[in-house]
N, C-alpha and C positions, 0 to 999 in steps of 0.2 A: 332376792325378790322382795319387793316392798309393796304393801297394799296401796292402791290409788286413793284419791281423795274421796270422801264420802259423797254419795250421790245427792244428798240433801243440801250440800253446801251451796249457798247463793253465789253465783258467779259475779255479781255486782258488788259483793262485799270487798272493801279494801283491807288488805291484811294489816294488822296492827304492826307498827314499827317498820313499815316498808321504807326503804331508803328515800330520803328527801331529795336526793340528786337524780331521781328517775326522770328521764327526758319527757315523760308524759305530763309532768307537773309544770313545765315551762310555758306551754301554749295550750289554751283552752282547758285548764285543769278541771273545770266542772263537767266536761264532756269526756266520757271514757269509752265510747263505742266508736268503732271505725266509721260506721254509717253516719253518726252525728258529726264527727270531725270532718268527714268528707263533704257533708252538706254545708257546714260552716266555711270550709276552705273554698268550695266552689262558689259560695255566695260572695266571699271576700274577693276572689279573683274576678268574678263577674262584675262586682261593684267597681273594682279598679278599672276594668275594661270599659264600663259605662262612663266613669268619670273621665277617662282618657278620651273616649269617643266624643263626649259632650264638650270637653275642652277644645278638641280639634275642630268640632263643628262650629263652636262659638268663634274660634280664631278665623275660620274660613268666612263666617258671616261678617265679622268685623273687617276682614280684608276686602270683601266685596264692597262694603260701604266706603272704604278708603279708595278703592279703585273708581267708584262712582264720583268721588270728589275730584280725583285727578282728571277723569273724563270731562267733568263739568268745567273745570278750569281750562282744559284744552279747548273746548268749544268756545269759552269766553275769550281766550287768547286769539283764536282764529277770527272772531268777529271784531275784536279790537283792532287787529291787524288789517282787516278789511276797511274799517273806518280810516285808518291812517293811510291806506293805499289810495282811497278815493280823495282823501285830503291832499295828498301829494300831487295827484292828477289835477286837482283843482288849481293848485299853485303853479303847475307847469303849463296847463292849457287854458286856465281861467274859464273853465266850462262849468256853468251852474249845475249841470246834471250830476257832475261828480259830487258836488256839495250836497245835493238832494239825496244821492245814494248814500253818502256818509250819514246823513240824518236818519235814513231808514235803518242803517246798521246800529245807530245809537239806540233806537227802540229795541232792536234784537239783543243788544248788550244788556239793556235793562232787564229784559225777560230772562237772559242767562244769569244775571246777578241774583234774581229772585230764585232761580233753580239752585244756584250754588248755596245760597243762604239756607235752603231747605235741607241740605245734606251736610253743611259745615257747622260744626259746633263752636269753633273759635273764630275770631276776627270778623264777626258780624258787624260790629260798629264801624270798622274800616270799610266794609262793603257798603254800608248805609251811607257813609260820608261820600264815597265814590258815586253812589247812586244819586244822592241828593245834590251834591255841590259840583263835583268835577263834570259829570255828564250834563248837569243842568246848565252850567256856564258854557260848556262846549256847544250845547244845542242853541243857547241864546246867541252866542257869537256867530254861529253858523247862519242863523236866521237873519241876523243883522247884515251879514255880508250879502245876502240875497236881495237887499234893497237896491234900488237904482240911484237914489239921490246922494249916495255916499261920496265924500270928497276923497281924492287919492290919499291924503294924509290919514284920514280916519280909516280908510280901507286898509292901509298898510298897518296901522295900529291894531285893527281887529284881526288881521291875518297873523300878526306876531302873537297876539293873545291866543288865537285859535291853535297855532302851532305849539305854544307853551302848554296849554291845557291838554292837547293831544298827547304830548310827551308825558305829562303828569299821569294821565290815564293809563298809558302804556306801562310806565314805570311801576305804578301802584299794582296793576294787574299782574305783571311779571314777578314783582316782589312777593305778592301774596301767593302766586303759583309756586314759586321756589320754596317759600316757607312751608306751604301745604305739602309739597312733595317730600321735603325733608322729614316733616312730622309724620307723614304717612309711612315712609320707609322705616322710621324709627319704631312706630307702633306695630307695623307688620312684623319687623324683626323681633319685637318683644312678644307678640302673639306666637310666633314660630318657636321661640325659645321656651316659652311657657308650655306649649303643647308637647314639644320634644321632651322637656323635663318631666312633665307628668306622665308621658308615655314610658319614659325610661324608668321612672319610679314604679309605675304599675308593673312593667315587665320584671324589674329587679325584685320587687316585693313578692310578686306572683311566683317567680322562680324560687325564691327562698322558701316560701310557703310550700311549694310543690316538693322541693328537696326534703324539707323537714317532714312533710307528710309521708313521703316514700320511706324515709328512715324510720319514722314512727310505726308505719305499717310493717316494714320488713323486720324490725327488731324482734317482735314476738314470733313472727313466722320463722325467722332464722333460728331462734332458740328452740322452737318446736321441731324444726328440721334436724338440728343437731341431735336432739333427744331421740328423734325417730331413727336417725342413722345408727345410734347406739343400740336401739331396739333391733334394727336390722342385723346387727352383728351378734345378737343373741342376748343382750342385756335386757331383761324383762322388768327392770325396775321402773317405778312410776316417774313421770316427768315432773321435775320440781317446779313449784309455782314461784318463780323468781320475779324480780322487779320488771324485767323486760316484758314478760308475759302479762303481768298485772296492769300494763299500760292500757290494755284494751279489753272490753267486756267479751268480744268475740274470741280473743286469745284465751281468756280464762275458761269460757265455755268449751272451746275446742280441747284444751288440756284436760278439763274434767271429763269430757267424753272419751278422750284417748286413755286416760287413767282407768276409767270404768271398763273400757275394752281390755286394757292390760290385766285388770283384775279377773275378767272372764277368761282371758287366755291363760293366766296363771292357774286358774281353777281347772281348766281343761288339761293343762300340762300336768298338773298334779294327778289328775285321773289317769293320764297316759303313763306317768311315772309308776303309779301303783299297779296298773295293769301289766306293764312291762316287768315290774318287780314280781308279780305273781307268776309271770312266765318264767322268770329266772328261778323262782322257788320250785316250779315244776321240774326244771332241769336238774336241780340239785337234790330232788326228792329221793332218787334211787340211792345216792351216796349217803344221805342223811338216814334213810331207813336202815341201810347196812351198818352205819355208825351206831345207831341206837340199838339195833338188834343184838350186836355183840355183848354189850353190858347187860342187856335184859336176859340173854341166855345164861350168862355167868351168874346173875342173881337167881334165876330160876333153878339152875343146877345146885347152887350152894344152899338154897332154901330147902330143896328136896333132900339133900344129904343131912341137913340139920333135922328135918322132920323124921327121917327114917332112923338115924343113928344118934339122936340126941342123948339117950341114956348112956350110951357107950362112949361118948366123946368126952375127952378131958376138958377142963375149964379153959385152958389156953387154946385148944383147938376151936372151941366154940367162939372165943373172942376173935380168933383169926378169921373165921368164916363171917362173923358179923362185920368185922372191919372190911372184908372183901366186898360184902354186900353194899356197905356205905360208899366205898371207892367206886364201884360200878354205878351206883345211883348218882353220885356226883358227876361221873363221866357222862351219863345219859342226860342229866340236868343241864350240864354245860352245852351239850349239842342243841338241846331244845332252846336254851337261852339265846344262843347265837341265831337260831332260826327265827325266834320271836323278835329279837332285836332287829334283824334284817327286814322282817315283814311289817314292822310297826310303822304307822304313818304319823309324822310329826308336823307341826306347823312350820311352814317354810320360812317365816319371818323371824324365827328364833335361831340366832347364831351363837355358837359357843366355841371354845378352844378345843381343837381336835388334834390328837397326836396321830400323824399319818403312819408311824411305825406300828403303834398298837392297832390302828384300824386295818392295816394290811395283814397283820397277824390274825385278827379275828376273821377277816375275809378269806384268808387261806384255810382257816379251820372249816369254813362253810363248804369249800370246793375241793378239799384235799382228797376226798374219796373219788371225785371225778378224775383227779390226777392218777389215782391208783387204778381205777377201772379202765382209763384210757392208756395206761402204761406211760404216763408223762413224768419226766424227771423235772423237778422245779428247785429253784434256789432263791433265797431272799437275802439281799444285802442291805444293810441299814446302819446308821451311826448308833453309838451307844446311848446318846442322849435323845430325848423326845424331839420330834420335828413338828412344830405346832403351826396350824393354820386356823383361820376363822371360818366356820361353816356348820353345816348340819351333818352329823355323822351318818345318819341313816341314808341320806342321798349320796354322800361321797362313797360310802361302802357299796351302794348299788352300782356306781360307775366302775369300781375296782372289780367287783364280782362279774359284771358284764364283760369287761375286757378279758378277764381270765377264762371265762366260759367260752368266749369267742376263740381265744387262743387254743384251748383244748380241742374244740371242734375242727380247727384248721390244721391240726397236727396228726400225724400217724403215730402208732406206738413207738416208743423210744425217742419221741420228740422232747425238746428241752424248752422250759419256760423260765426265763430269768426275770426276777422282780427286784427293783432297786428303789429305795427311798433315800434321797440325799438332801442336804441343806446347803443352799448357796448363801451369799451375803444378804440378799433381800428377798429371796424366793425359795420355796420348797419345790422339789421335783420328784415325780414318780415316773418310772420307766417300766413298761411291760413289753418284753421282747420274746418272740417265739420263733421256732424254726419250722413254721408251717408252710403252706403252699404259696403264701404271699397274695398280693392283690394286684390285678391287672392295672396298667397305667390309666386306661380309659375309665375304669371304675373308681380309681383313687380319688378323683375330684368330686365324687358323688356319695361317698360312704356316709357322710353326715347329713345327707338329705333325708327327710322323713319318708318312710315306706320303701326306701331303696335297700335291696338285699341281693346278695349273690348266692344265697343258700336256697335249697328247695323248701325249707321250712323256716318259719319265723315271720314276725310282723314288719321288720325293717325299721323299727322305732328305737332299737337299743342304742346304737351309736348316736342317733339324732338326739335322744333324750340325754345321753351322757354328755354330749357337746353342750346342750342347754344348761345342764346342771353345773358343769365346769365354768361356763361363762357367768352364771348367776353368782358363783363364788369369786368372781373377779379374776379367774384363772384363764388358761389357754390350753388347748389340746392340739397336738401335732401328730402326724402319722408319716412314717417312711416305710416303704415296702418294695421288695424285689421279688418278682414271681419265681417260685421254686426255692427261695432262700429264707423267707420269713418276713415278719412285720414287726415294727417297733412303734409303740404308742408312747408319747412323752406328754405328761401332764405337769403344768407349772401353776403354782398358786402364790399369792403374796404371803410372805412368811410372817408369823405372829410371834412376838417376843413377850415373855412374861415381864411384868413390872419388877424392877429391882427392889 
């Protein structure tokens, strides 16, 4: 268990020496809150959308202008063709009405040229030349042909000139129409490409920003979720403030809040551990009282003998009695020492090297009278050398004592309790095996749940707290049981090696 971050820590402070490769430094490094970056991101995406929409609207507006140019040229072409139609009718039937109708369409062509000039940005000079010269000459020749005093030769010459100017007008209009159509199609294609390009850029950049923002948001949440899953498995250590979490102010605030919550949970767990420890002390009180009572009786009897027969005792006898008093005093002191050591509360964040062999021996000394009172036979197997782990002796001993007391309560007289401490290559193992009543399969999955118990007495916290203590030491606890044949608890811890 490790204490969480101090409550006074400012969540907006950037940790000194944080890795420069953190993803939060690559985009909007001055903004470290999810809310701020979301606002900036939404603004950018909205801006890109506005630009794309404005570009598409401008392209549509320009295409409408180009369509008006094409429509204006279409109307102009139709009127020019009407002039030529009436002109041909005049040549075929020599009817002056056709020539007058052609002159009427000349006026309409002039009006159409004015309309085209209003929407056409290029070729205005060519239209003005057509307006002033070709149409003017065509009109002049047409009016000359309407006179009665023309000679056949003059009339023929004027008709040839009229036909030539009509062809020139038609050719000029059609050429300008073709060039205008080509130009319009090219410009419309350019507008379309520009609009599609800007739209594609907006969608691409917006997608990249959204993907980045999702990664940026999910990185601290993923780190917190992984830490929370470890907490769910029983590891009550504080969530580390790594670079992923430091990317966002909200992540820092959330981790600080969770660490404060873990501190409170650790404090509550320590209270439960101590209360369960007091309950365990109550269970061993009878055996401890009997263990202390024997040496006290021996001390009292020896002191009475010394008091009554002191003048009659030889010096060697007196020395033997005093030595016996000292031996019995040491025996009582050792029992009290074990009890005090077991009941003492230590800071949970202080880890030290613990010899599981010595710890098991001292734990057996606490409960050996429960073995004798319950008629339980016990054995302890262990290697000759110490088996070291990193932990808090006080808490580890509470786990061992709790497992042994549970085993005693589960067995009838003449039951057997086998205790084994062994050292593997990378881990240390403790096995507590009894020949008791066993645990039913439906209860086996719940024995580590808080307040779950199959006994008429007890809080149901012993195995739950033992599970939490083992997990806090980086270890694991497993149980195997068969009803009527006994239960085996196996504890594993990371092994600690002394420095060479």
